[in-house]
C-alpha positions as CSV (number, residue, x, y, z in Angstrom):
1,M,16.8,90.1,180.4
2,S,19.2,93.2,181.7
3,K,22.6,94.1,180.0
4,I,25.4,91.6,179.4
5,A,28.7,92.3,180.5
6,L,31.6,91.5,178.1
7,G,35.3,90.8,178.7
8,A,38.3,89.6,176.3
9,D,41.9,89.6,176.2
10,H,43.4,89.5,172.7
11,G,42.9,85.4,172.3
12,G,39.4,85.9,172.7
13,Y,39.2,89.3,171.1
14,E,37.8,88.3,167.7
15,L,35.3,85.7,168.8
16,K,34.1,88.6,171.5
17,E,33.0,90.7,168.3
18,A,31.4,88.1,166.5
19,V,29.2,87.3,169.8
20,K,28.7,91.1,169.9
21,A,27.6,91.3,166.4
22,H,24.8,88.3,167.3
23,L,23.6,90.1,170.1
24,D,23.2,93.1,168.0
25,E,21.5,91.2,165.7
26,I,19.1,89.6,168.5
27,G,18.9,92.8,169.9
28,V,20.3,91.7,173.5
29,A,22.0,95.0,175.3
30,Y,25.4,94.7,176.7
31,Q,28.4,96.5,177.9
32,D,31.9,96.1,176.5
33,F,34.4,96.0,179.0
34,G,37.4,95.5,176.1
35,C,39.9,94.7,175.0
36,F,39.1,96.6,172.0
37,S,42.0,95.2,169.5
38,T,44.2,92.3,169.0
39,E,47.2,93.5,170.9
40,S,48.2,91.9,174.3
41,V,46.5,92.7,177.4
42,D,46.3,90.3,180.5
43,Y,43.1,88.3,180.8
44,P,43.0,89.0,184.5
45,D,42.4,92.8,183.7
46,M,39.8,92.0,181.5
47,A,37.5,89.9,183.9
48,K,37.5,92.1,186.5
49,P,35.3,94.8,185.7
50,A,32.9,92.7,183.5
51,C,32.3,90.4,186.7
52,E,32.3,93.4,188.7
53,A,29.5,94.6,186.9
54,V,27.5,91.1,187.3
55,V,28.4,91.3,191.1
56,S,27.0,94.5,191.4
57,G,24.2,94.0,189.3
58,E,24.7,96.5,186.6
59,C,24.6,93.6,184.4
60,D,22.9,90.2,184.4
61,K,25.8,87.8,183.3
62,A,28.7,88.2,181.7
63,L,30.6,86.8,178.5
64,L,34.5,86.3,178.7
65,F,36.9,85.4,176.4
66,C,40.2,84.5,176.2
67,G,42.6,82.2,174.3
68,T,41.2,78.8,175.8
69,G,38.5,80.3,178.3
70,V,40.3,78.4,181.0
71,G,42.6,81.3,181.9
72,I,39.7,84.2,181.9
73,S,37.4,81.6,184.0
74,I,40.3,81.1,186.8
75,A,40.5,84.8,186.9
76,A,36.5,85.5,187.3
77,N,36.1,82.6,189.7
78,K,38.4,84.6,192.2
79,I,35.9,87.1,192.3
80,K,33.0,87.0,195.1
81,G,30.1,86.4,193.8
82,I,31.0,85.2,190.3
83,R,30.0,81.5,189.1
84,A,32.2,81.0,186.2
85,C,32.0,78.1,183.7
86,C,34.5,77.5,180.6
87,C,32.3,75.5,178.2
88,S,32.9,74.4,174.7
89,D,29.8,72.1,174.6
90,Y,25.8,72.9,174.3
91,F,25.1,70.3,177.5
92,S,27.5,72.0,179.7
93,A,26.5,75.4,178.7
94,K,22.9,74.4,178.9
95,Y,23.3,72.5,182.7
96,T,26.0,74.9,184.3
97,R,23.1,77.5,184.4
98,M,20.4,74.9,185.1
99,H,22.4,73.3,188.0
100,N,25.3,75.4,188.8
101,D,23.6,78.9,188.2
102,A,26.6,80.3,186.5
103,N,26.7,84.1,186.0
104,A,29.5,83.9,183.7
105,L,30.1,81.8,180.3
106,C,33.7,81.7,179.4
107,L,34.8,80.7,175.9
108,G,37.9,80.2,174.2
109,G,38.7,82.1,170.7
110,R,41.2,79.3,169.8
111,V,39.1,76.5,170.8
112,V,35.3,77.5,169.6
113,G,34.4,78.9,166.5
114,A,31.8,81.6,166.4
115,G,29.1,79.6,165.1
116,L,29.2,77.1,168.2
117,A,30.1,80.2,170.4
118,I,26.7,82.2,169.4
119,E,25.0,78.5,170.1
120,L,26.5,78.4,173.6
121,V,25.8,82.2,174.1
122,D,22.2,81.8,173.7
123,V,21.4,78.2,175.5
124,F,23.7,80.1,178.5
125,L,21.4,83.1,178.5
126,N,18.2,81.7,177.7
127,T,18.7,78.9,180.0
128,A,16.7,79.2,184.0
129,F,18.5,78.3,186.9
130,E,16.5,74.9,187.9
131,G,16.5,75.9,191.8
132,G,15.6,72.9,194.0
133,R,17.7,70.8,195.3
134,H,20.6,72.9,193.1
135,A,19.7,75.7,195.7
136,K,21.6,74.3,198.5
137,R,24.5,73.2,196.7
138,I,24.7,76.5,195.5
139,A,24.7,77.8,199.0
140,K,27.5,75.3,199.8
141,I,29.6,76.8,197.1
142,T,28.5,80.6,198.6
143,A,29.9,79.4,201.9
144,L,33.1,78.2,200.9
145,E,33.7,81.3,199.1
146,N,32.5,83.3,202.3
147,E,35.4,81.2,204.2
148,G,38.0,82.2,201.9
């Protein structure tokens, strides 16, 4: 696994820091694109550099955090080449990798606790895309993206 891009607004800062500690513990490399405190920042500004690192190939996947996970997932999905999902349960985090080939996991710092977030990050990072019948669906998503 290559490097993971991290990005958060102030609402997701503390959860990002908990996930960073876990990534350090398990030896997963990452690049933190901010934010670096609980001072108010805008989630689109935090999603952009982390997602651009994924699209460029500098990073393999992104882990993004805001208060709910929803705002930063909407912003991330506006970036061509990103398939971001907002998850708060194990099944969704696993199957968004298996079936949707998601490359950005978005978590809500005011929704998901650190223990669950770590489980979701682990399953997201360690689950492969199944391909097969799902590959044609991803191609259709890419086609929609290219039409816009």
